[in-house]
Each structure stands twice: as structure tokens, then as C-alpha cells.
CHARMM-style PDB file with segment names, atoms N, HN, CA, C and O in Angstrom:
ATOM      1  N   UNK     1     192.246 138.727  67.749  1.00  0.00      PROA
ATOM      2  CA  UNK     1     190.819 138.717  67.986  1.00  0.00      PROA
ATOM      3  C   UNK     1     190.316 137.336  68.379  1.00  0.00      PROA
ATOM      4  O   UNK     1     189.400 137.228  69.195  1.00  0.00      PROA
ATOM      5  N   UNK     2     190.889 136.286  67.821  1.00  0.00      PROA
ATOM      6  HN  UNK     2     191.633 136.374  67.158  1.00  0.00      PROA
ATOM      7  CA  UNK     2     190.417 134.940  68.146  1.00  0.00      PROA
ATOM      8  C   UNK     2     190.613 134.615  69.617  1.00  0.00      PROA
ATOM      9  O   UNK     2     189.816 133.872  70.191  1.00  0.00      PROA
ATOM     10  N   UNK     3     191.653 135.152  70.240  1.00  0.00      PROA
ATOM     11  HN  UNK     3     192.300 135.755  69.774  1.00  0.00      PROA
ATOM     12  CA  UNK     3     191.879 134.930  71.664  1.00  0.00      PROA
ATOM     13  C   UNK     3     190.743 135.548  72.476  1.00  0.00      PROA
ATOM     14  O   UNK     3     190.277 134.950  73.447  1.00  0.00      PROA
ATOM     15  N   UNK     4     190.303 136.721  72.089  1.00  0.00      PROA
ATOM     16  HN  UNK     4     190.681 137.206  71.301  1.00  0.00      PROA
ATOM     17  CA  UNK     4     189.206 137.381  72.792  1.00  0.00      PROA
ATOM     18  C   UNK     4     187.937 136.558  72.652  1.00  0.00      PROA
ATOM     19  O   UNK     4     187.231 136.328  73.634  1.00  0.00      PROA
ATOM     20  N   UNK     5     187.642 136.111  71.432  1.00  0.00      PROA
ATOM     21  HN  UNK     5     188.216 136.297  70.634  1.00  0.00      PROA
ATOM     22  CA  UNK     5     186.445 135.306  71.222  1.00  0.00      PROA
ATOM     23  C   UNK     5     186.480 134.039  72.071  1.00  0.00      PROA
ATOM     24  O   UNK     5     185.469 133.671  72.669  1.00  0.00      PROA
ATOM     25  N   UNK     6     187.606 133.383  72.130  1.00  0.00      PROA
ATOM     26  HN  UNK     6     188.427 133.682  71.644  1.00  0.00      PROA
ATOM     27  CA  UNK     6     187.747 132.172  72.928  1.00  0.00      PROA
ATOM     28  C   UNK     6     187.539 132.430  74.406  1.00  0.00      PROA
ATOM     29  O   UNK     6     186.888 131.646  75.096  1.00  0.00      PROA
ATOM     30  N   UNK     7     188.090 133.524  74.888  1.00  0.00      PROA
ATOM     31  HN  UNK     7     188.619 134.161  74.328  1.00  0.00      PROA
ATOM     32  CA  UNK     7     187.963 133.846  76.309  1.00  0.00      PROA
ATOM     33  C   UNK     7     186.521 134.212  76.667  1.00  0.00      PROA
ATOM     34  O   UNK     7     186.011 133.798  77.708  1.00  0.00      PROA
ATOM     35  N   UNK     8     185.868 134.990  75.800  1.00  0.00      PROA
ATOM     36  HN  UNK     8     186.282 135.327  74.954  1.00  0.00      PROA
ATOM     37  CA  UNK     8     184.473 135.366  76.063  1.00  0.00      PROA
ATOM     38  C   UNK     8     183.592 134.123  76.021  1.00  0.00      PROA
ATOM     39  O   UNK     8     182.696 133.970  76.850  1.00  0.00      PROA
ATOM     40  N   UNK     9     183.840 133.238  75.063  1.00  0.00      PROA
ATOM     41  HN  UNK     9     184.568 133.363  74.389  1.00  0.00      PROA
ATOM     42  CA  UNK     9     183.073 132.000  74.968  1.00  0.00      PROA
ATOM     43  C   UNK     9     183.218 131.183  76.248  1.00  0.00      PROA
ATOM     44  O   UNK     9     182.242 130.611  76.732  1.00  0.00      PROA
ATOM     45  N   UNK    10     184.421 131.124  76.795  1.00  0.00      PROA
ATOM     46  HN  UNK    10     185.214 131.589  76.402  1.00  0.00      PROA
ATOM     47  CA  UNK    10     184.659 130.395  78.044  1.00  0.00      PROA
ATOM     48  C   UNK    10     183.861 130.993  79.190  1.00  0.00      PROA
ATOM     49  O   UNK    10     183.282 130.268  79.999  1.00  0.00      PROA
ATOM     50  N   UNK    11     183.832 132.316  79.256  1.00  0.00      PROA
ATOM     51  HN  UNK    11     184.302 132.905  78.599  1.00  0.00      PROA
ATOM     52  CA  UNK    11     183.077 132.981  80.329  1.00  0.00      PROA
ATOM     53  C   UNK    11     181.596 132.661  80.211  1.00  0.00      PROA
ATOM     54  O   UNK    11     180.947 132.337  81.206  1.00  0.00      PROA
ATOM     55  N   UNK    12     181.063 132.751  79.006  1.00  0.00      PROA
ATOM     56  HN  UNK    12     181.590 133.014  78.198  1.00  0.00      PROA
ATOM     57  CA  UNK    12     179.640 132.484  78.807  1.00  0.00      PROA
ATOM     58  C   UNK    12     179.314 131.046  79.170  1.00  0.00      PROA
ATOM     59  O   UNK    12     178.342 130.791  79.881  1.00  0.00      PROA
ATOM     60  N   UNK    13     180.114 130.108  78.690  1.00  0.00      PROA
ATOM     61  HN  UNK    13     180.904 130.315  78.112  1.00  0.00      PROA
ATOM     62  CA  UNK    13     179.833 128.694  78.953  1.00  0.00      PROA
ATOM     63  C   UNK    13     179.974 128.369  80.432  1.00  0.00      PROA
ATOM     64  O   UNK    13     179.217 127.552  80.956  1.00  0.00      PROA
ATOM     65  N   UNK    14     180.919 128.987  81.108  1.00  0.00      PROA
ATOM     66  HN  UNK    14     181.534 129.651  80.682  1.00  0.00      PROA
ATOM     67  CA  UNK    14     181.093 128.733  82.531  1.00  0.00      PROA
ATOM     68  C   UNK    14     179.916 129.252  83.342  1.00  0.00      PROA
ATOM     69  O   UNK    14     179.605 128.707  84.401  1.00  0.00      PROA
ATOM     70  N   UNK    15     179.262 130.296  82.858  1.00  0.00      PROA
ATOM     71  HN  UNK    15     179.515 130.739  81.997  1.00  0.00      PROA
ATOM     72  CA  UNK    15     178.139 130.882  83.575  1.00  0.00      PROA
ATOM     73  C   UNK    15     176.823 130.166  83.277  1.00  0.00      PROA
ATOM     74  O   UNK    15     175.847 130.329  84.010  1.00  0.00      PROA
ATOM     75  N   UNK    16     176.792 129.387  82.219  1.00  0.00      PROA
ATOM     76  HN  UNK    16     177.584 129.255  81.623  1.00  0.00      PROA
ATOM     77  CA  UNK    16     175.577 128.674  81.845  1.00  0.00      PROA
ATOM     78  C   UNK    16     175.388 127.482  82.772  1.00  0.00      PROA
ATOM     79  O   UNK    16     176.194 126.552  82.780  1.00  0.00      PROA
ATOM     80  N   UNK    17     174.341 127.522  83.533  1.00  0.00      PROA
ATOM     81  HN  UNK    17     173.687 128.278  83.528  1.00  0.00      PROA
ATOM     82  CA  UNK    17     174.038 126.451  84.472  1.00  0.00      PROA
ATOM     83  C   UNK    17     172.877 125.635  83.929  1.00  0.00      PROA
ATOM     84  O   UNK    17     171.802 126.166  83.650  1.00  0.00      PROA
ATOM     85  N   UNK    18     173.104 124.362  83.786  1.00  0.00      PROA
ATOM     86  HN  UNK    18     173.978 123.930  84.012  1.00  0.00      PROA
ATOM     87  CA  UNK    18     172.058 123.472  83.312  1.00  0.00      PROA
ATOM     88  C   UNK    18     171.462 122.766  84.519  1.00  0.00      PROA
ATOM     89  O   UNK    18     172.140 122.023  85.229  1.00  0.00      PROA
ATOM     90  N   UNK    19     170.182 123.016  84.729  1.00  0.00      PROA
ATOM     91  HN  UNK    19     169.631 123.620  84.152  1.00  0.00      PROA
ATOM     92  CA  UNK    19     169.458 122.337  85.801  1.00  0.00      PROA
ATOM     93  C   UNK    19     168.286 121.593  85.183  1.00  0.00      PROA
ATOM     94  O   UNK    19     167.918 121.848  84.036  1.00  0.00      PROA
ATOM     95  N   UNK    20     167.710 120.693  85.924  1.00  0.00      PROA
ATOM     96  HN  UNK    20     168.008 120.485  86.856  1.00  0.00      PROA
ATOM     97  CA  UNK    20     166.543 119.961  85.436  1.00  0.00      PROA
ATOM     98  C   UNK    20     165.380 120.902  85.143  1.00  0.00      PROA
ATOM     99  O   UNK    20     164.533 120.598  84.302  1.00  0.00      PROA
ATOM    100  N   UNK    21     165.331 122.039  85.827  1.00  0.00      PROA
ATOM    101  HN  UNK    21     166.019 122.286  86.510  1.00  0.00      PROA
ATOM    102  CA  UNK    21     164.239 122.980  85.658  1.00  0.00      PROA
ATOM    103  C   UNK    21     164.478 123.968  84.509  1.00  0.00      PROA
ATOM    104  O   UNK    21     163.590 124.759  84.191  1.00  0.00      PROA
ATOM    105  N   UNK    22     165.646 123.936  83.891  1.00  0.00      PROA
ATOM    106  HN  UNK    22     166.367 123.294  84.149  1.00  0.00      PROA
ATOM    107  CA  UNK    22     165.941 124.868  82.802  1.00  0.00      PROA
ATOM    108  C   UNK    22     164.981 124.646  81.644  1.00  0.00      PROA
ATOM    109  O   UNK    22     164.799 123.521  81.180  1.00  0.00      PROA
ATOM    110  N   UNK    23     164.372 125.729  81.184  1.00  0.00      PROA
ATOM    111  HN  UNK    23     164.520 126.643  81.561  1.00  0.00      PROA
ATOM    112  CA  UNK    23     163.385 125.670  80.110  1.00  0.00      PROA
ATOM    113  C   UNK    23     164.092 125.705  78.758  1.00  0.00      PROA
ATOM    114  O   UNK    23     164.921 126.580  78.509  1.00  0.00      PROA
ATOM    115  N   UNK    24     163.766 124.762  77.894  1.00  0.00      PROA
ATOM    116  HN  UNK    24     163.092 124.051  78.096  1.00  0.00      PROA
ATOM    117  CA  UNK    24     164.412 124.662  76.593  1.00  0.00      PROA
ATOM    118  C   UNK    24     164.190 125.911  75.760  1.00  0.00      PROA
ATOM    119  O   UNK    24     165.067 126.304  74.991  1.00  0.00      PROA
ATOM    120  N   UNK    25     163.040 126.538  75.900  1.00  0.00      PROA
ATOM    121  HN  UNK    25     162.328 126.219  76.525  1.00  0.00      PROA
ATOM    122  CA  UNK    25     162.703 127.707  75.102  1.00  0.00      PROA
ATOM    123  C   UNK    25     163.224 128.988  75.748  1.00  0.00      PROA
ATOM    124  O   UNK    25     163.901 129.783  75.097  1.00  0.00      PROA
ATOM    125  N   UNK    26     162.912 129.186  77.012  1.00  0.00      PROA
ATOM    126  HN  UNK    26     162.362 128.539  77.541  1.00  0.00      PROA
ATOM    127  CA  UNK    26     163.290 130.425  77.684  1.00  0.00      PROA
ATOM    128  C   UNK    26     164.770 130.481  78.055  1.00  0.00      PROA
ATOM    129  O   UNK    26     165.406 131.519  77.873  1.00  0.00      PROA
ATOM    130  N   UNK    27     165.323 129.403  78.562  1.00  0.00      PROA
ATOM    131  HN  UNK    27     164.806 128.559  78.710  1.00  0.00      PROA
ATOM    132  CA  UNK    27     166.702 129.403  79.043  1.00  0.00      PROA
ATOM    133  C   UNK    27     167.728 129.041  77.974  1.00  0.00      PROA
ATOM    134  O   UNK    27     168.851 129.545  77.994  1.00  0.00      PROA
ATOM    135  N   UNK    28     167.346 128.168  77.039  1.00  0.00      PROA
ATOM    136  HN  UNK    28     166.434 127.759  77.022  1.00  0.00      PROA
ATOM    137  CA  UNK    28     168.296 127.718  76.020  1.00  0.00      PROA
ATOM    138  C   UNK    28     168.041 128.326  74.655  1.00  0.00      PROA
ATOM    139  O   UNK    28     168.819 128.103  73.727  1.00  0.00      PROA
ATOM    140  N   UNK    29     166.961 129.095  74.510  1.00  0.00      PROA
ATOM    141  HN  UNK    29     166.329 129.277  75.263  1.00  0.00      PROA
ATOM    142  CA  UNK    29     166.703 129.791  73.257  1.00  0.00      PROA
ATOM    143  C   UNK    29     166.162 128.933  72.126  1.00  0.00      PROA
ATOM    144  O   UNK    29     166.271 129.311  70.960  1.00  0.00      PROA
ATOM    145  N   UNK    30     165.583 127.791  72.447  1.00  0.00      PROA
ATOM    146  HN  UNK    30     165.494 127.484  73.394  1.00  0.00      PROA
ATOM    147  CA  UNK    30     164.986 126.965  71.407  1.00  0.00      PROA
ATOM    148  C   UNK    30     163.779 127.704  70.844  1.00  0.00      PROA
ATOM    149  O   UNK    30     162.933 128.188  71.595  1.00  0.00      PROA
ATOM    150  N   UNK    31     163.703 127.786  69.521  1.00  0.00      PROA
ATOM    151  HN  UNK    31     164.390 127.393  68.910  1.00  0.00      PROA
ATOM    152  CA  UNK    31     162.554 128.421  68.870  1.00  0.00      PROA
ATOM    153  C   UNK    31     162.293 127.732  67.538  1.00  0.00      PROA
ATOM    154  O   UNK    31     162.956 126.754  67.191  1.00  0.00      PROA
ATOM    155  N   UNK    32     161.335 128.243  66.809  1.00  0.00      PROA
ATOM    156  HN  UNK    32     160.796 129.037  67.091  1.00  0.00      PROA
ATOM    157  CA  UNK    32     160.945 127.608  65.546  1.00  0.00      PROA
ATOM    158  C   UNK    32     162.083 127.568  64.537  1.00  0.00      PROA
ATOM    159  O   UNK    32     162.137 126.665  63.702  1.00  0.00      PROA
ATOM    160  N   UNK    33     162.987 128.528  64.604  1.00  0.00      PROA
ATOM    161  HN  UNK    33     162.944 129.261  65.283  1.00  0.00      PROA
ATOM    162  CA  UNK    33     164.076 128.562  63.621  1.00  0.00      PROA
ATOM    163  C   UNK    33     165.113 127.460  63.839  1.00  0.00      PROA
ATOM    164  O   UNK    33     165.797 127.067  62.893  1.00  0.00      PROA
ATOM    165  N   UNK    34     165.240 126.961  65.057  1.00  0.00      PROA
ATOM    166  HN  UNK    34     164.684 127.281  65.824  1.00  0.00      PROA
ATOM    167  CA  UNK    34     166.224 125.907  65.307  1.00  0.00      PROA
ATOM    168  C   UNK    34     165.602 124.609  65.827  1.00  0.00      PROA
ATOM    169  O   UNK    34     166.318 123.686  66.218  1.00  0.00      PROA
ATOM    170  N   UNK    35     164.279 124.542  65.831  1.00  0.00      PROA
ATOM    171  HN  UNK    35     163.698 125.291  65.514  1.00  0.00      PROA
ATOM    172  CA  UNK    35     163.577 123.360  66.349  1.00  0.00      PROA
ATOM    173  C   UNK    35     163.922 122.102  65.560  1.00  0.00      PROA
ATOM    174  O   UNK    35     164.239 121.074  66.158  1.00  0.00      PROA
ATOM    175  N   UNK    36     163.868 122.158  64.236  1.00  0.00      PROA
ATOM    176  HN  UNK    36     163.610 122.993  63.749  1.00  0.00      PROA
ATOM    177  CA  UNK    36     164.088 120.961  63.436  1.00  0.00      PROA
ATOM    178  C   UNK    36     165.503 120.414  63.625  1.00  0.00      PROA
ATOM    179  O   UNK    36     165.692 119.200  63.701  1.00  0.00      PROA
ATOM    180  N   UNK    37     166.488 121.295  63.700  1.00  0.00      PROA
ATOM    181  HN  UNK    37     166.335 122.281  63.638  1.00  0.00      PROA
ATOM    182  CA  UNK    37     167.867 120.844  63.927  1.00  0.00      PROA
ATOM    183  C   UNK    37     167.989 120.172  65.290  1.00  0.00      PROA
ATOM    184  O   UNK    37     168.698 119.175  65.428  1.00  0.00      PROA
ATOM    185  N   UNK    38     167.307 120.709  66.292  1.00  0.00      PROA
ATOM    186  HN  UNK    38     166.731 121.519  66.180  1.00  0.00      PROA
ATOM    187  CA  UNK    38     167.318 120.131  67.631  1.00  0.00      PROA
ATOM    188  C   UNK    38     166.683 118.741  67.624  1.00  0.00      PROA
ATOM    189  O   UNK    38     167.228 117.795  68.192  1.00  0.00      PROA
ATOM    190  N   UNK    39     165.530 118.633  66.975  1.00  0.00      PROA
ATOM    191  HN  UNK    39     165.087 119.402  66.514  1.00  0.00      PROA
ATOM    192  CA  UNK    39     164.832 117.351  66.865  1.00  0.00      PROA
ATOM    193  C   UNK    39     165.693 116.332  66.123  1.00  0.00      PROA
ATOM    194  O   UNK    39     165.822 115.187  66.557  1.00  0.00      PROA
ATOM    195  N   UNK    40     166.276 116.749  65.011  1.00  0.00      PROA
ATOM    196  HN  UNK    40     166.171 117.679  64.658  1.00  0.00      PROA
ATOM    197  CA  UNK    40     167.140 115.853  64.238  1.00  0.00      PROA
ATOM    198  C   UNK    40     168.330 115.379  65.072  1.00  0.00      PROA
ATOM    199  O   UNK    40     168.711 114.210  65.008  1.00  0.00      PROA
ATOM    200  N   UNK    41     168.908 116.278  65.845  1.00  0.00      PROA
ATOM    201  HN  UNK    41     168.598 117.227  65.897  1.00  0.00      PROA
ATOM    202  CA  UNK    41     170.040 115.909  66.690  1.00  0.00      PROA
ATOM    203  C   UNK    41     169.670 114.876  67.729  1.00  0.00      PROA
ATOM    204  O   UNK    41     170.416 113.922  67.951  1.00  0.00      PROA
ATOM    205  N   UNK    42     168.529 115.054  68.369  1.00  0.00      PROA
ATOM    206  HN  UNK    42     167.924 115.829  68.189  1.00  0.00      PROA
ATOM    207  CA  UNK    42     168.069 114.081  69.365  1.00  0.00      PROA
ATOM    208  C   UNK    42     167.773 112.742  68.697  1.00  0.00      PROA
ATOM    209  O   UNK    42     168.201 111.692  69.176  1.00  0.00      PROA
ATOM    210  N   UNK    43     167.037 112.787  67.586  1.00  0.00      PROA
ATOM    211  HN  UNK    43     166.690 113.640  67.197  1.00  0.00      PROA
ATOM    212  CA  UNK    43     166.681 111.546  66.897  1.00  0.00      PROA
ATOM    213  C   UNK    43     167.914 110.786  66.439  1.00  0.00      PROA
ATOM    214  O   UNK    43     167.954 109.560  66.545  1.00  0.00      PROA
ATOM    215  N   UNK    44     168.909 111.481  65.935  1.00  0.00      PROA
ATOM    216  HN  UNK    44     168.876 112.477  65.849  1.00  0.00      PROA
ATOM    217  CA  UNK    44     170.145 110.826  65.491  1.00  0.00      PROA
ATOM    218  C   UNK    44     170.950 110.284  66.669  1.00  0.00      PROA
ATOM    219  O   UNK    44     171.469 109.169  66.616  1.00  0.00      PROA
ATOM    220  N   UNK    45     171.046 111.068  67.715  1.00  0.00      PROA
ATOM    221  HN  UNK    45     170.624 111.973  67.758  1.00  0.00      PROA
ATOM    222  CA  UNK    45     171.864 110.673  68.868  1.00  0.00      PROA
ATOM    223  C   UNK    45     171.263 109.484  69.609  1.00  0.00      PROA
ATOM    224  O   UNK    45     171.989 108.605  70.074  1.00  0.00      PROA
ATOM    225  N   UNK    46     169.942 109.457  69.717  1.00  0.00      PROA
ATOM    226  HN  UNK    46     169.353 110.171  69.339  1.00  0.00      PROA
ATOM    227  CA  UNK    46     169.291 108.442  70.548  1.00  0.00      PROA
ATOM    228  C   UNK    46     168.495 107.414  69.743  1.00  0.00      PROA
ATOM    229  O   UNK    46     167.758 106.615  70.320  1.00  0.00      PROA
ATOM    230  N   UNK    47     168.637 107.428  68.423  1.00  0.00      PROA
ATOM    231  HN  UNK    47     169.235 108.078  67.955  1.00  0.00      PROA
ATOM    232  CA  UNK    47     167.932 106.497  67.555  1.00  0.00      PROA
ATOM    233  C   UNK    47     166.460 106.399  67.930  1.00  0.00      PROA
ATOM    234  O   UNK    47     165.951 105.319  68.230  1.00  0.00      PROA
ATOM    235  N   UNK    48     165.788 107.542  67.909  1.00  0.00      PROA
ATOM    236  HN  UNK    48     166.202 108.419  67.666  1.00  0.00      PROA
ATOM    237  CA  UNK    48     164.372 107.593  68.231  1.00  0.00      PROA
ATOM    238  C   UNK    48     163.670 108.532  67.267  1.00  0.00      PROA
ATOM    239  O   UNK    48     164.298 109.096  66.372  1.00  0.00      PROA
ATOM    240  N   UNK    49     162.395 108.695  67.447  1.00  0.00      PROA
ATOM    241  HN  UNK    49     161.885 108.237  68.174  1.00  0.00      PROA
ATOM    242  CA  UNK    49     161.613 109.569  66.582  1.00  0.00      PROA
ATOM    243  C   UNK    49     160.814 110.540  67.442  1.00  0.00      PROA
ATOM    244  O   UNK    49     159.601 110.398  67.597  1.00  0.00      PROA
ATOM    245  N   UNK    50     161.510 111.528  67.997  1.00  0.00      PROA
ATOM    246  HN  UNK    50     162.496 111.643  67.871  1.00  0.00      PROA
ATOM    247  CA  UNK    50     160.864 112.545  68.817  1.00  0.00      PROA
ATOM    248  C   UNK    50     160.225 113.577  67.876  1.00  0.00      PROA
ATOM    249  O   UNK    50     160.734 113.822  66.782  1.00  0.00      PROA
ATOM    250  N   UNK    51     159.131 114.166  68.297  1.00  0.00      PROA
ATOM    251  HN  UNK    51     158.717 113.967  69.186  1.00  0.00      PROA
ATOM    252  CA  UNK    51     158.424 115.143  67.473  1.00  0.00      PROA
ATOM    253  C   UNK    51     158.417 116.511  68.156  1.00  0.00      PROA
ATOM    254  O   UNK    51     158.803 116.642  69.317  1.00  0.00      PROA
ATOM    255  N   UNK    52     157.979 117.507  67.425  1.00  0.00      PROA
ATOM    256  HN  UNK    52     157.666 117.401  66.482  1.00  0.00      PROA
ATOM    257  CA  UNK    52     157.853 118.843  68.002  1.00  0.00      PROA
ATOM    258  C   UNK    52     156.850 118.833  69.153  1.00  0.00      PROA
ATOM    259  O   UNK    52     157.043 119.529  70.150  1.00  0.00      PROA
ATOM    260  N   UNK    53     155.805 118.064  69.022  1.00  0.00      PROA
ATOM    261  HN  UNK    53     155.649 117.499  68.213  1.00  0.00      PROA
ATOM    262  CA  UNK    53     154.817 117.945  70.108  1.00  0.00      PROA
ATOM    263  C   UNK    53     155.456 117.370  71.365  1.00  0.00      PROA
ATOM    264  O   UNK    53     155.143 117.803  72.475  1.00  0.00      PROA
ATOM    265  N   UNK    54     156.350 116.396  71.199  1.00  0.00      PROA
ATOM    266  HN  UNK    54     156.604 116.045  70.298  1.00  0.00      PROA
ATOM    267  CA  UNK    54     157.061 115.818  72.348  1.00  0.00      PROA
ATOM    268  C   UNK    54     157.918 116.875  73.032  1.00  0.00      PROA
ATOM    269  O   UNK    54     157.975 116.941  74.260  1.00  0.00      PROA
ATOM    270  N   UNK    55     158.583 117.698  72.232  1.00  0.00      PROA
ATOM    271  HN  UNK    55     158.537 117.644  71.234  1.00  0.00      PROA
ATOM    272  CA  UNK    55     159.423 118.763  72.800  1.00  0.00      PROA
ATOM    273  C   UNK    55     158.548 119.752  73.565  1.00  0.00      PROA
ATOM    274  O   UNK    55     158.873 120.134  74.690  1.00  0.00      PROA
ATOM    275  N   UNK    56     157.440 120.164  72.955  1.00  0.00      PROA
ATOM    276  HN  UNK    56     157.176 119.853  72.042  1.00  0.00      PROA
ATOM    277  CA  UNK    56     156.551 121.130  73.612  1.00  0.00      PROA
ATOM    278  C   UNK    56     155.956 120.575  74.899  1.00  0.00      PROA
ATOM    279  O   UNK    56     155.707 121.331  75.839  1.00  0.00      PROA
ATOM    280  N   UNK    57     155.727 119.278  74.955  1.00  0.00      PROA
ATOM    281  HN  UNK    57     155.929 118.665  74.192  1.00  0.00      PROA
ATOM    282  CA  UNK    57     155.162 118.655  76.152  1.00  0.00      PROA
ATOM    283  C   UNK    57     156.212 118.416  77.237  1.00  0.00      PROA
ATOM    284  O   UNK    57     155.864 118.182  78.394  1.00  0.00      PROA
ATOM    285  N   UNK    58     157.471 118.472  76.875  1.00  0.00      PROA
ATOM    286  HN  UNK    58     157.753 118.662  75.935  1.00  0.00      PROA
ATOM    287  CA  UNK    58     158.581 118.221  77.806  1.00  0.00      PROA
ATOM    288  C   UNK    58     159.556 119.381  77.738  1.00  0.00      PROA
ATOM    289  O   UNK    58     160.708 119.207  77.340  1.00  0.00      PROA
ATOM    290  N   UNK    59     159.103 120.552  78.121  1.00  0.00      PROA
ATOM    291  HN  UNK    59     158.167 120.693  78.444  1.00  0.00      PROA
ATOM    292  CA  UNK    59     159.834 121.806  77.924  1.00  0.00      PROA
ATOM    293  C   UNK    59     161.092 121.957  78.763  1.00  0.00      PROA
ATOM    294  O   UNK    59     161.991 122.707  78.385  1.00  0.00      PROA
ATOM    295  N   UNK    60     161.177 121.272  79.882  1.00  0.00      PROA
ATOM    296  HN  UNK    60     160.446 120.663  80.190  1.00  0.00      PROA
ATOM    297  CA  UNK    60     162.358 121.450  80.717  1.00  0.00      PROA
ATOM    298  C   UNK    60     163.420 120.413  80.380  1.00  0.00      PROA
ATOM    299  O   UNK    60     163.118 119.339  79.861  1.00  0.00      PROA
ATOM    300  N   UNK    61     164.647 120.748  80.678  1.00  0.00      PROA
ATOM    301  HN  UNK    61     164.892 121.621  81.100  1.00  0.00      PROA
ATOM    302  CA  UNK    61     165.766 119.853  80.433  1.00  0.00      PROA
ATOM    303  C   UNK    61     165.544 118.508  81.113  1.00  0.00      PROA
ATOM    304  O   UNK    61     165.757 117.459  80.505  1.00  0.00      PROA
ATOM    305  N   UNK    62     165.118 118.538  82.368  1.00  0.00      PROA
ATOM    306  HN  UNK    62     164.946 119.390  82.862  1.00  0.00      PROA
ATOM    307  CA  UNK    62     164.891 117.303  83.125  1.00  0.00      PROA
ATOM    308  C   UNK    62     163.778 116.462  82.531  1.00  0.00      PROA
ATOM    309  O   UNK    62     163.919 115.247  82.398  1.00  0.00      PROA
ATOM    310  N   UNK    63     162.668 117.101  82.172  1.00  0.00      PROA
ATOM    311  HN  UNK    63     162.554 118.089  82.279  1.00  0.00      PROA
ATOM    312  CA  UNK    63     161.551 116.356  81.577  1.00  0.00      PROA
ATOM    313  C   UNK    63     161.944 115.755  80.243  1.00  0.00      PROA
ATOM    314  O   UNK    63     161.589 114.613  79.952  1.00  0.00      PROA
ATOM    315  N   UNK    64     162.669 116.501  79.431  1.00  0.00      PROA
ATOM    316  HN  UNK    64     162.958 117.429  79.668  1.00  0.00      PROA
ATOM    317  CA  UNK    64     163.085 115.975  78.135  1.00  0.00      PROA
ATOM    318  C   UNK    64     164.021 114.788  78.306  1.00  0.00      PROA
ATOM    319  O   UNK    64     163.899 113.795  77.588  1.00  0.00      PROA
ATOM    320  N   UNK    65     164.947 114.878  79.242  1.00  0.00      PROA
ATOM    321  HN  UNK    65     165.046 115.684  79.825  1.00  0.00      PROA
ATOM    322  CA  UNK    65     165.876 113.759  79.482  1.00  0.00      PROA
ATOM    323  C   UNK    65     165.120 112.517  79.947  1.00  0.00      PROA
ATOM    324  O   UNK    65     165.435 111.404  79.526  1.00  0.00      PROA
ATOM    325  N   UNK    66     164.134 112.701  80.804  1.00  0.00      PROA
ATOM    326  HN  UNK    66     163.878 113.606  81.146  1.00  0.00      PROA
ATOM    327  CA  UNK    66     163.316 111.575  81.260  1.00  0.00      PROA
ATOM    328  C   UNK    66     162.538 110.986  80.094  1.00  0.00      PROA
ATOM    329  O   UNK    66     162.451 109.766  79.957  1.00  0.00      PROA
ATOM    330  N   UNK    67     161.971 111.847  79.251  1.00  0.00      PROA
ATOM    331  HN  UNK    67     162.042 112.838  79.363  1.00  0.00      PROA
ATOM    332  CA  UNK    67     161.246 111.376  78.070  1.00  0.00      PROA
ATOM    333  C   UNK    67     162.149 110.559  77.166  1.00  0.00      PROA
ATOM    334  O   UNK    67     161.767 109.485  76.703  1.00  0.00      PROA
ATOM    335  N   UNK    68     163.339 111.065  76.917  1.00  0.00      PROA
ATOM    336  HN  UNK    68     163.649 111.938  77.293  1.00  0.00      PROA
ATOM    337  CA  UNK    68     164.297 110.349  76.064  1.00  0.00      PROA
ATOM    338  C   UNK    68     164.658 109.006  76.688  1.00  0.00      PROA
ATOM    339  O   UNK    68     164.688 107.985  76.001  1.00  0.00      PROA
ATOM    340  N   UNK    69     164.931 109.008  77.985  1.00  0.00      PROA
ATOM    341  HN  UNK    69     164.907 109.838  78.544  1.00  0.00      PROA
ATOM    342  CA  UNK    69     165.292 107.763  78.668  1.00  0.00      PROA
ATOM    343  C   UNK    69     164.173 106.725  78.553  1.00  0.00      PROA
ATOM    344  O   UNK    69     164.440 105.539  78.361  1.00  0.00      PROA
ATOM    345  N   UNK    70     162.944 107.167  78.667  1.00  0.00      PROA
ATOM    346  HN  UNK    70     162.727 108.130  78.823  1.00  0.00      PROA
ATOM    347  CA  UNK    70     161.801 106.259  78.630  1.00  0.00      PROA
ATOM    348  C   UNK    70     161.398 105.823  77.225  1.00  0.00      PROA
ATOM    349  O   UNK    70     160.662 104.849  77.066  1.00  0.00      PROA
ATOM    350  N   UNK    71     161.873 106.535  76.210  1.00  0.00      PROA
ATOM    351  HN  UNK    71     162.470 107.326  76.339  1.00  0.00      PROA
ATOM    352  CA  UNK    71     161.399 106.277  74.851  1.00  0.00      PROA
ATOM    353  C   UNK    71     162.487 105.941  73.847  1.00  0.00      PROA
ATOM    354  O   UNK    71     162.190 105.769  72.665  1.00  0.00      PROA
ATOM    355  N   UNK    72     163.706 105.846  74.269  1.00  0.00      PROA
ATOM    356  HN  UNK    72     163.947 105.986  75.229  1.00  0.00      PROA
ATOM    357  CA  UNK    72     164.780 105.504  73.325  1.00  0.00      PROA
ATOM    358  C   UNK    72     165.330 104.119  73.648  1.00  0.00      PROA
ATOM    359  O   UNK    72     165.074 103.552  74.710  1.00  0.00      PROA
ATOM    360  N   UNK    73     166.078 103.607  72.711  1.00  0.00      PROA
ATOM    361  HN  UNK    73     166.286 104.068  71.848  1.00  0.00      PROA
ATOM    362  CA  UNK    73     166.702 102.315  72.925  1.00  0.00      PROA
ATOM    363  C   UNK    73     168.043 102.423  73.644  1.00  0.00      PROA
ATOM    364  O   UNK    73     168.717 101.414  73.849  1.00  0.00      PROA
ATOM    365  N   UNK    74     168.435 103.636  74.029  1.00  0.00      PROA
ATOM    366  HN  UNK    74     167.887 104.455  73.864  1.00  0.00      PROA
ATOM    367  CA  UNK    74     169.753 103.843  74.675  1.00  0.00      PROA
ATOM    368  C   UNK    74     169.609 104.074  76.150  1.00  0.00      PROA
ATOM    369  OT1 UNK    74     170.606 104.265  76.846  1.00  0.00      PROA
TER     370      UNK     74
END
């Protein structure tokens, strides 16, 4: 069974296309249940203090990356 899971995971990941226009909520499934973990991950990775309001204001992958670039020390 683990071989099947691995192969299906590969298919899904290969089909996932990340573009600057990809919406964090609609395309990546970000919601209230996983928002805090997402925020914590960004804050830890980039040594910054991003908030839920920042995420909501920068909903696309491209906008969020630009926000991080402009507001982090990395």
C-alpha cells in the first residue's frame, strides 16, 4: 500500500502548478484551521512577524512573496 500512496502523491505534486497568481485560499487550501501554522512557518523561516491581516491582504503566492521580500531580513 505504501507504494501506491507514494505514486499517487507524486502524481498530485507533479500536477500542482505554483504561479504568482495562485490564490493561497482557493488554490492552496489555506483556511482558518491551518492559518496559524502557516503564519508560524513564515515567521520562523523568514525571522519576521507576519499577521493574519498581512496574509489576507496578500492572497496570491506572488504578492505574499513580494511582501515577505520587502518586510523580512532575508
